[in-house]
C-alpha positions in Angstrom: 104.1 143.6 109.3 101.4 145.2 107.4 100.3 142.7 104.0 97.8 144.3 101.4 96.3 141.0 101.2 96.2 137.1 102.8 98.0 135.7 99.8 100.7 138.1 100.7 100.9 137.4 104.7 100.9 133.2 103.8 103.6 133.5 101.3 105.9 135.5 103.6 105.2 132.9 106.7 106.0 130.3 104.1 109.0 131.3 103.1 110.2 132.3 106.8 109.2 129.2 108.4 110.0 126.6 105.3 113.3 126.3 106.3 115.8 123.6 108.1 115.0 124.7 111.5 111.7 123.9 111.0 112.9 120.6 110.3 114.8 120.1 113.4 111.6 120.5 115.4 109.3 118.6 112.7 108.5 114.8 113.0 109.9 114.7 109.2 113.2 115.0 110.5 113.1 111.2 110.7 112.8 111.2 106.7 116.5 113.0 106.7 117.9 110.6 109.0 118.0 107.8 106.2 120.0 107.7 102.9 117.9 105.0 101.0 114.5 105.8 99.5 112.9 102.7 100.8 114.3 103.7 104.6 112.7 107.1 103.8 109.5 105.6 103.1 109.2 103.5 105.9 110.4 106.2 108.6 108.0 108.7 106.9 104.8 106.5 107.1 106.0 105.7 110.8 106.4 109.3 111.9 103.3 110.3 110.3 100.9 107.5 111.9 102.6 108.6 115.7 102.6 112.2 114.9 100.0 113.0 118.0 100.1 114.9 120.7 103.0 117.5 122.1 106.0 117.5 119.8 108.3 117.3 122.6 106.5 114.0 123.7 106.3 112.0 120.5 109.8 112.9 118.8 111.7 110.7 121.4 108.5 107.8 120.6 109.1 108.0 117.0 113.2 107.6 117.7 112.4 104.6 119.9 110.6 103.0 117.1 113.1 103.6 114.1 116.2 103.2 116.3 115.6 101.0 119.4 113.0 98.4 117.9 113.7 99.0 114.4 117.3 99.1 114.9 117.9 101.7 112.5 117.1 99.6 109.4 113.2 100.7 108.9 112.8 98.8 105.6 114.4 95.8 106.3 112.8 95.3 109.2 109.4 96.0 107.8 110.1 93.5 105.3 111.4 90.9 107.0 108.6 91.4 110.0 108.0 88.4 112.3 105.2 89.3 115.0 105.8 86.2 116.7 109.7 86.6 117.1 109.5 90.6 117.7 106.4 90.5 120.1 108.6 90.6 123.0 111.0 93.7 121.1 107.9 95.9 120.6 105.4 94.7 123.6 107.1 97.4 126.0 106.3 100.3 123.8 103.6 102.7 124.9 102.7 106.4 124.0 99.8 108.4 124.6 99.4 111.3 122.1 95.7 111.6 121.6 94.6 108.0 122.7 97.1 105.3 123.7 98.9 103.8 121.3 100.6 100.2 122.5 103.3 97.6 120.9 100.3 95.7 120.4 99.0 98.2 118.0 102.5 98.7 116.2 102.5 95.2 115.5 99.3 95.3 114.0 100.2 98.1 111.8 103.7 96.6 111.0 102.1 93.5 110.1 100.0 95.1 107.3 103.0 97.2 106.1 104.8 94.1 105.9 102.0 92.5 103.2 102.2 95.7 101.3 106.0 95.5 101.0 106.1 91.9 99.8 103.5 92.4 97.7 104.6 95.9 95.9 108.2 96.2 96.7 107.5 99.4 98.4 105.3 101.8 99.4 105.7 104.4 96.7 105.2 101.3 94.5 101.6 101.1 95.9 101.0 104.5 95.7 102.3 104.6 92.2 99.6 101.9 91.2 96.9 103.7 92.9 97.2 107.1 91.7 98.1 105.9 88.1 94.4 104.2 88.8 93.0 107.3 89.8 94.8 109.6 87.8 91.5 111.6 86.5 90.7 112.2 90.2 90.6 115.8 91.7 92.5 115.1 94.5 94.0 112.6 96.8 91.0 111.3 98.1 90.3 108.2 95.9 94.0 107.6 96.0 94.2 107.4 99.8 90.8 105.1 99.6 92.5 102.7 97.5 95.7 102.7 99.6 93.9 102.4 102.9 91.7 99.6 101.4 95.0 97.8 100.3 97.0 98.2 103.4 94.0 96.5 105.3 93.1 93.9 102.2 94.5 90.8 104.4 92.1 91.5 107.7 89.2 89.1 107.5 87.5 90.6 110.6 86.4 93.7 111.7 89.6 96.3 112.0 89.9 97.7 115.6 88.7 100.9 116.1 92.1 102.1 117.3 93.8 100.9 114.1 91.5 102.9 112.0 92.1 105.7 113.5 95.9 105.6 112.8 95.5 104.8 109.3 91.8 106.4 108.4 90.1 106.6 105.1 88.4 109.8 103.9 85.4 107.0 102.6 84.8 107.7 106.3 84.8 111.0 106.3 88.1 111.6 108.0 90.1 114.4 107.1 93.1 111.9 107.4 95.4 114.6 108.6 98.8 112.3 109.3 98.3 110.5 105.9 98.0 114.0 104.2 100.7 115.2 106.0 102.9 111.9 104.9 101.7 112.8 101.2 102.9 116.4 101.8 106.2 115.2 102.8 107.1 112.7 100.0 105.1 114.6 96.8 106.4 118.0 97.9 109.6 119.1 96.9 110.9 122.1 99.1 113.6 123.3 101.8 111.4 121.3 104.1 109.4 118.6 102.2 111.5 115.7 100.4 109.8 115.3 97.1 110.1 111.6 96.5 106.9 111.0 95.0 107.1 114.2 93.0 106.6 112.4 89.5 104.0 110.1 90.9 101.4 112.5 92.5 100.9 116.2 91.4 100.9 118.5 93.8 97.6 120.1 93.2 95.9 117.0 93.9 97.5 117.5 97.7 94.4 118.1 100.7 95.5 120.4 103.7 96.9 117.9 106.5 93.7 119.3 109.2 93.8 119.3 112.7 92.4 121.4 115.7 94.8 123.9 115.3 94.9 124.7 111.6 90.9 124.6 111.5 90.8 127.1 114.1 93.1 129.4 112.1 91.4 128.5 108.8 88.4 130.0 110.4 89.7 133.0 111.5 91.2 133.3 108.0 87.6 132.6 106.8 89.1 129.9 104.6 86.4 128.0 105.8 83.2 128.5 108.6 82.3 124.8 108.6 82.4 123.6 112.6 83.4 119.7 111.5 86.9 119.1 111.2 86.5 116.4 108.6 87.5 115.6 105.1 84.9 118.1 103.5 86.6 121.1 105.8 89.7 119.8 104.5 89.0 120.0 101.0 87.1 123.4 101.2 90.4 124.9 103.0 92.5 123.5 100.2 90.1 124.9 97.6 90.8 128.5 99.1 94.2 128.0 99.1 94.5 127.0 95.5 93.1 130.9 95.0 96.6 131.8 96.3 98.7 129.1 94.5 96.7 126.6 92.4 99.7 124.0 91.7 101.0 123.8 95.1 98.1 124.6 97.9 99.9 122.4 100.8 102.5 124.6 101.0 100.8 126.8 103.3 100.2 124.2 105.5 103.8 125.6 106.6 102.6 129.4 106.6 99.4 128.1 108.7 101.6 126.3 111.3 104.3 129.5 111.1 101.0 132.0 111.7 100.4 129.9 114.8 104.0 130.4 116.0 103.7 134.4 115.4 100.5 134.5 117.6 102.4 132.4 120.3 105.3 134.6 120.6 102.8 137.7 120.2 100.8 136.5 123.4 103.8 135.4 125.1 105.5 139.3 124.7 102.1 140.5 125.9 101.9 138.3 128.9 105.6 139.7 129.7 104.3 142.8 130.2 
């Protein structure tokens, strides 16, 4: 199909892929498996943190955490988390995405997530507080910096590098792909994203969840020419996408994913000839 310009092409791909079929193969599916808002927030956070590597590998691992380790009650599990009592329950967990994530790593994340729940009542309440504090910020950068700072506020020793990679901060230059994806799920509202926080954070502040594949396609589309897959590049791509939709640029994350799928299908057809 031919398009007059890039906006028309991305709009077409967005409307084609933003549907229930997308959800079925995406980690966001776990947000829809729960009814309570508090469970959806925890499920989304856990799913986004573990969303690395191939989907066919990560989906069963996310399911293991939410339905075996957390016993299908993510909010209550985190609220009442006791690392000593749960050590035996989580120690067998192992998942290799970009690097090995162990039960010990999960315990560290759960421990600090539990402190957030006990202090604020929910992840959404913390996001509300840091969003209100940064109401004049241009993007979610300052919101995420304050969120991550609060997340690790109880840590008096150096945070293990592997843990800081799971919950990174834009202050360190990270593209924060998984946290930006989590915000996309929670803030946007369409046929894919749940929009629980659509009244807390404006969609215009969201930043594209940048990984290798999105970066590669974005360079090919001249959305950026930067070589580093960092926060600055994610911001630059988002600013270009605002030319197509200034209020909701991150909806095109789904379009860029769809473009990758289309290209893969075309390549497979070529190989079949």
